[in-house]
C-alpha positions as CSV (number, residue, x, y, z in Angstrom):
1,M,21.5,33.1,-4.6
2,V,24.7,32.1,-6.5
3,Q,27.8,33.0,-4.7
4,T,31.0,33.8,-6.7
5,L,34.6,33.3,-5.5
6,S,36.6,36.4,-5.0
7,R,39.6,37.2,-7.3
8,T,42.1,36.5,-4.5
9,H,40.5,33.2,-3.7
10,K,40.6,32.2,-7.4
11,S,44.2,33.1,-7.6
12,W,45.1,31.1,-4.5
13,M,43.3,28.0,-5.9
14,Q,45.2,28.3,-9.2
15,W,48.5,28.6,-7.5
16,L,47.8,25.4,-5.5
17,A,46.8,23.6,-8.7
18,A,50.1,24.7,-10.4
19,A,52.1,23.7,-7.4
20,A,50.4,20.2,-7.3
21,A,51.1,19.8,-11.0
22,L,54.9,20.6,-10.4
23,M,55.1,18.1,-7.6
24,V,53.7,15.4,-9.8
25,L,56.0,16.1,-12.6
26,G,58.9,16.3,-10.1
27,A,58.1,12.9,-8.7
28,C,58.1,11.4,-12.2
29,E,61.4,13.0,-13.1
30,A,64.5,10.8,-13.3
31,P,67.1,11.5,-10.6
32,T,70.0,13.6,-11.7
33,R,72.6,11.7,-9.7
34,S,72.9,8.1,-8.5
35,A,71.4,7.1,-5.2
36,D,74.6,5.1,-4.4
37,Y,77.2,7.4,-2.8
38,R,80.0,5.1,-4.1
39,D,79.0,6.1,-7.6
40,R,79.5,9.8,-6.8
41,T,82.6,9.4,-4.7
42,K,84.8,7.2,-6.8
43,I,88.2,5.9,-5.5
44,I,90.4,5.2,-8.6
45,V,93.3,2.8,-8.2
46,G,96.1,3.0,-10.7
47,K,99.8,2.1,-11.2
48,E,103.0,3.9,-11.3
49,T,106.7,3.0,-11.9
50,V,109.0,3.9,-9.0
51,S,112.7,4.2,-9.5
52,L,115.7,5.0,-7.4
53,T,119.4,5.5,-8.4
54,V,121.9,4.8,-5.7
55,A,125.7,4.3,-5.7
56,V,126.6,1.2,-3.9
57,P,130.1,0.8,-2.3
58,E,132.5,-1.7,-3.9
59,T,133.4,-3.4,-0.7
60,G,129.8,-4.3,0.2
61,A,130.1,-2.4,3.5
62,G,126.6,-1.0,3.1
63,L,125.1,2.4,2.4
64,A,125.5,5.4,4.7
65,G,123.9,8.8,5.2
66,I,121.2,10.0,2.9
67,E,121.8,7.2,0.5
68,A,121.0,4.6,3.2
69,T,117.9,6.5,4.2
70,K,116.5,6.8,0.7
71,F,117.3,3.1,0.0
72,E,115.4,2.0,3.1
73,Q,112.4,4.1,2.4
74,F,112.4,2.9,-1.2
75,V,112.5,-0.8,-0.2
76,R,109.9,-0.3,2.6
77,R,107.4,1.0,0.1
78,Y,108.1,-1.9,-2.2
79,L,107.3,-4.3,0.6
80,E,104.1,-2.5,1.5
81,Q,102.8,-1.4,-1.9
82,G,105.1,-3.0,-4.6
83,H,103.7,-5.5,-7.2
84,G,105.8,-7.7,-9.3
85,Q,109.6,-8.0,-9.2
86,M,112.2,-5.6,-8.3
87,M,114.4,-4.7,-11.3
88,V,118.0,-4.1,-10.6
89,Q,120.1,-2.4,-13.4
90,A,123.8,-2.4,-12.6
91,A,127.2,-3.1,-14.2
92,G,129.7,-5.6,-13.0
93,S,129.9,-6.4,-9.3
94,A,127.5,-3.6,-8.3
95,A,124.6,-5.9,-9.1
96,G,125.7,-8.4,-6.7
97,V,126.2,-5.8,-3.9
98,A,122.7,-4.3,-4.6
99,R,121.2,-7.8,-4.4
100,E,122.7,-8.5,-1.0
101,L,121.5,-5.1,0.3
102,L,118.0,-5.9,-0.9
103,L,118.0,-9.3,0.7
104,K,119.1,-7.7,4.1
105,E,116.2,-5.3,3.9
106,G,113.6,-8.2,3.4
107,V,113.2,-8.5,-0.3
108,R,113.0,-12.2,-1.3
109,G,115.5,-13.6,-3.8
110,R,112.8,-14.6,-6.3
111,E,111.5,-11.1,-6.4
112,I,114.9,-9.6,-7.6
113,V,115.6,-9.5,-11.3
114,I,119.2,-8.4,-12.4
115,A,119.4,-6.6,-15.8
116,P,122.6,-5.2,-17.5
117,D,123.2,-1.5,-17.3
118,A,124.2,0.2,-20.6
119,S,125.4,3.4,-18.9
120,G,128.7,1.9,-17.9
121,A,128.8,3.5,-14.5
122,A,130.8,1.4,-12.0
123,N,128.8,1.8,-8.9
124,A,125.5,3.2,-10.0
125,V,122.5,1.0,-9.6
126,V,119.0,1.7,-10.8
127,L,116.2,0.0,-8.9
128,T,112.7,-0.1,-10.4
129,Y,109.3,-1.6,-9.4
130,T,105.6,-1.1,-10.0
131,A,103.4,0.3,-7.2
132,S,99.8,1.1,-6.8
133,T,98.4,4.6,-6.5
134,V,95.0,6.1,-5.5
135,T,93.0,9.0,-6.7
136,L,90.5,10.2,-4.1
137,P,87.3,12.3,-4.4
138,D,87.7,16.1,-3.6
139,C,84.5,16.2,-1.3
140,E,83.8,19.7,-2.5
141,D,80.4,19.2,-4.1
142,W,77.9,21.2,-2.0
143,S,75.5,21.8,-4.9
144,S,72.5,20.1,-3.2
145,N,70.2,22.0,-0.9
146,A,70.3,20.5,2.6
147,T,67.2,22.4,3.8
148,F,64.9,21.8,0.9
149,N,64.8,18.2,-0.3
150,W,61.5,17.0,-1.5
151,S,62.8,13.8,-3.0
152,N,64.7,12.8,0.1
153,R,67.6,11.8,-1.9
154,A,71.2,11.7,-0.4
155,Q,73.0,15.1,-0.5
156,S,75.7,15.5,-3.1
157,N,78.5,15.3,-0.6
158,F,77.0,12.4,1.4
159,G,79.6,9.6,2.2
160,C,82.5,11.4,0.5
161,A,84.6,12.0,3.8
162,T,84.3,8.3,4.6
163,R,85.4,7.2,1.2
164,R,88.4,9.7,1.2
165,N,89.5,8.5,4.6
166,I,89.5,4.9,3.5
167,G,91.7,5.8,0.6
168,L,94.1,7.8,2.8
169,T,94.5,5.1,5.5
170,V,94.8,2.0,3.4
171,Q,98.4,0.7,3.2
172,D,98.3,-0.7,-0.2
173,P,95.8,0.9,-2.6
174,A,95.6,-2.4,-4.6
175,D,93.6,-3.8,-1.6
176,L,90.7,-1.6,-2.6
177,E,90.4,-3.6,-5.8
178,K,91.2,-7.1,-4.4
179,A,92.1,-8.1,-0.9
180,K,95.4,-10.0,-0.4
181,D,95.3,-13.8,-0.1
182,M,95.4,-15.2,3.4
183,S,98.6,-17.0,4.2
184,G,98.5,-20.5,5.7
185,A,98.5,-20.8,9.5
186,D,101.5,-22.3,11.3
187,G,99.8,-24.5,13.9
188,E,102.9,-25.3,15.8
189,H,104.0,-21.8,16.0
190,D,100.5,-20.6,17.2
191,A,100.4,-23.3,19.8
192,G,103.8,-22.2,21.1
193,V,102.6,-18.6,21.4
194,I,99.6,-19.6,23.3
195,N,101.5,-21.8,25.7
196,N,104.1,-19.1,26.4
197,Y,101.2,-16.7,27.2
198,R,99.6,-19.1,29.6
199,T,102.8,-20.0,31.4
200,A,104.4,-16.5,31.6
201,P,102.4,-15.3,34.7
202,A,103.3,-18.5,36.6
203,K,107.0,-18.0,35.8
204,A,106.9,-14.4,36.8
205,K,105.3,-15.2,40.1
206,T,107.8,-17.9,40.9
207,K,110.7,-15.5,40.1
208,T,109.1,-12.8,42.4
209,E,108.7,-15.1,45.3
210,S,112.2,-16.4,45.1
211,T,113.5,-12.9,45.0
212,K,111.6,-11.9,48.2
213,G,113.0,-15.0,50.1
214,T,116.6,-14.0,49.4
215,T,118.4,-11.7,51.8
216,K,121.6,-9.9,51.3
217,K,124.5,-10.4,53.7
């Protein structure tokens, strides 16, 4: 006797066949996003022009108050993130005063360029340099399904927090493109530091023993 499948059984088999076909098609489908999280969470390094206008004293006594604070912060950022030379636009003796102030803050003489100021202001100095900037990923792409992932591809937000933290903590964004060159080592200086480290405990011990052996009268 020929047995026939029930209508429910036939429907179930057809559903399985359709599901299998969809899985095969899905496996052959090209990925909609890159497998490398660095392609999805880009850190973009750019450049910007940073300027500060400050009134320098004629006597060269130095800046004071809010002027001094702004100047120090400006120069500190140049030393950490600046690229190229520091442009100094000033008229008359103000240029020389500004140059001396920059040298005291750690800017090297070859990094300072003096340019004439057409404004004619006696004490006004405009300082300008180029610094690096960084644009970070937003880390707000939660479009992928974390609980249903047949392809086992990385989630849309995978690695974003790590990339964003790197961009936030780096001192100079330009280092994300190219690391700074290593400076040459000073062997004599390094040897002196090591020698001081090795002899310091012995000196401290001798001083302590001599202090204990001394009594006050």
